[in-house]
C-alpha positions, -999 to +999 in steps of 0.1 A: -424-603-347-399-575-356-393-572-394-360-555-406-368-523-427-334-510-434-309-514-461-308-548-480-296-566-511-321-594-512-348-609-492-354-647-491-330-674-499-294-666-513-275-698-523-238-700-511-230-716-544-204-745-549-177-739-574-175-768-600-141-780-609-132-800-639-111-832-643-080-810-649-086-792-616-097-758-633-130-741-626-156-757-649-172-727-664-198-746-685-211-763-654-210-730-634-232-716-660-257-746-657-258-740-619-266-704-625-295-713-648-308-739-623-310-714-596-328-689-617-354-715-626-359-729-591-365-694-576-333-686-556-332-650-547-295-643-547-262-659-558-233-658-534-201-670-552-166-674-539-175-680-503-167-709-481-190-732-498-174-721-531-139-730-518-126-696-524-096-704-501-082-725-527-090-703-557-065-678-571-074-642-572-078-644-609-100-675-606-122-655-584-125-627-606-133-649-636-159-668-616-178-634-611-174-625-647-190-658-658-219-658-633-226-621-640-228-629-677-253-658-672-274-639-650-277-610-674-288-635-700-314-650-681-352-645-675-347-633-640-323-606-626-311-614-592-283-599-572-248-617-574-228-612-542-190-620-543-173-634-513-141-617-504-121-635-477-087-641-466-061-632-439-041-603-458-063-573-459-046-560-490-053-592-509-088-591-498-091-554-508-079-564-543-104-593-545-131-568-536-120-543-562-119-571-589-154-582-579-167-545-585-148-544-619-163-577-629-198-564-624-208-579-590-237-564-572-224-568-537-197-582-514-197-608-486-169-600-461-159-620-430-133-611-405-098-624-414-092-659-404-062-671-385-050-635-374-073-632-345-074-594-346-093-574-320-126-559-327-110-525-339-087-546-362-118-564-377-135-530-382-104-516-399-104-546-422-139-541-432-135-504-438-104-511-461-122-537-480-154-517-486-132-488-497-116-509-522-147-526-534-171-496-530-202-519-532-232-528-509-215-554-483-228-580-462-207-588-430-202-624-424-198-636-389-185-673-389-164-678-357-161-715-364-140-708-395-124-673-386-115-679-349-130-644-341-164-633-333-178-602-350-196-587-321-229-569-323-214-534-312-188-538-339-215-544-365-233-515-352-204-493-355-198-504-391-236-500-400-228-462-397-213-467-433-241-468-458-222-495-478-229-521-451-263-534-460-265-566-440-251-592-418-249-630-423-248-645-387-234-681-384-223-678-348-250-703-337-255-681-306-293-668-306-287-645-277-261-626-298-284-626-328-311-611-307-286-584-294-276-578-330-312-574-340-318-549-312-289-529-323-291-529-361-323-546-376-339-512-383-307-502-404-296-534-422-307-568-430-301-599-410-295-632-427-292-666-410-258-684-418-270-716-404-295-737-423-309-752-392-317-716-377-335-699-404-369-696-388-355-687-353-333-660-369-362-647-389-384-644-358-358-618-346-363-597-377-342-615-403-348-611-440-337-645-451-309-670-455-275-674-471-277-711-476-258-743-482-291-762-483-302-742-512-277-759-534-297-791-534-331-777-522-334-743-539-372-740-541-378-751-506-353-731-491-366-701-508-402-710-498-392-714-462-379-678-462-407-663-481-434-680-462-421-663-428-420-630-447-453-634-460-467-639-425-470-677-425-445-688-398-463-721-394-454-731-430-419-718-425-414-739-394-428-770-410-403-768-438-373-760-415-382-792-394-388-813-424-354-805-438-334-809-405-322-845-414-308-833-447-293-802-431-276-824-405-262-848-433-249-817-452-228-807-422-219-842-411-182-834-425-166-802-434-187-778-456-186-781-488-176-817-489-211-832-484-231-805-504-208-809-534-216-846-534-252-837-532-251-813-561-233-842-581-263-865-572-287-839-589-268-845-622-242-817-621-207-825-629-192-803-602-161-826-594-144-833-561-134-805-538-098-792-539-074-803-513-071-802-485-108-810-487-117-844-501-149-863-510-171-873-481-170-907-466-191-936-477-212-934-446-220-896-451-229-904-487-252-930-478-269-906-452-270-878-476-286-897-505-311-912-481-321-878-468-323-864-503-345-893-514-368-891-484-374-854-495-380-864-531-350-846-544-337-876-562-368-888-579-358-905-612-322-906-602 
């Protein structure tokens, strides 16, 4: 197997963290701190905030900056220092650039940047967007390819072009196209880190040189998700594969409806008062809740609850 040896912010499991909201609809900073402490205890290797799972599309620019400040404050106070990576998304490059600059000023260690959704720019427009955001943020950056949400595909040749900038240190691949991932690995795995953006494809992507995962699953199973990635990196692909397969029913439940609707409910089942998603997202259906709870119980994640 090929191992990525280039630039990276972390190896292992980075959690795409949910954002807790209070009864008044505001970000619940106290619970956000609880979630950070939980992940520090459970062995998560990086915190990715203000992303799709964090509902950043319904958060103001100021809310996103404040979330970075809170998370950074809690990580610095903890027993383990892990990277905090701030999502920077949106259709207006100027606004996304401001979000990136705010993240840097708030102390973030890195950025996660996706192509702008809805606009459907050509590849040269996507590349220009990334350069503008990296110029504004001036932090180590992970590119995020998620065509299902952005309506455009960040192609391997575009990533390879952007990797000429030392600030690009990784790519989160969520296209679901393993052939595209293989071509991406061929072009850039010796320069930047590859991360799975799909929880059901962690081991397949790591077999092509990936360094880990940026995970929704890690919100409810952080220790197991981290172990899956680390087992592979430690030369034990059989253990990693066993974890991957064992968690497939839960992964399926987590994506039965739009993310983060199910996972936010799952985090609530663990005892964290994260509240409901902001509109237009809504709590998951009763059928999804039943499937999710059953899968979590089967894996021993709800013992005593």
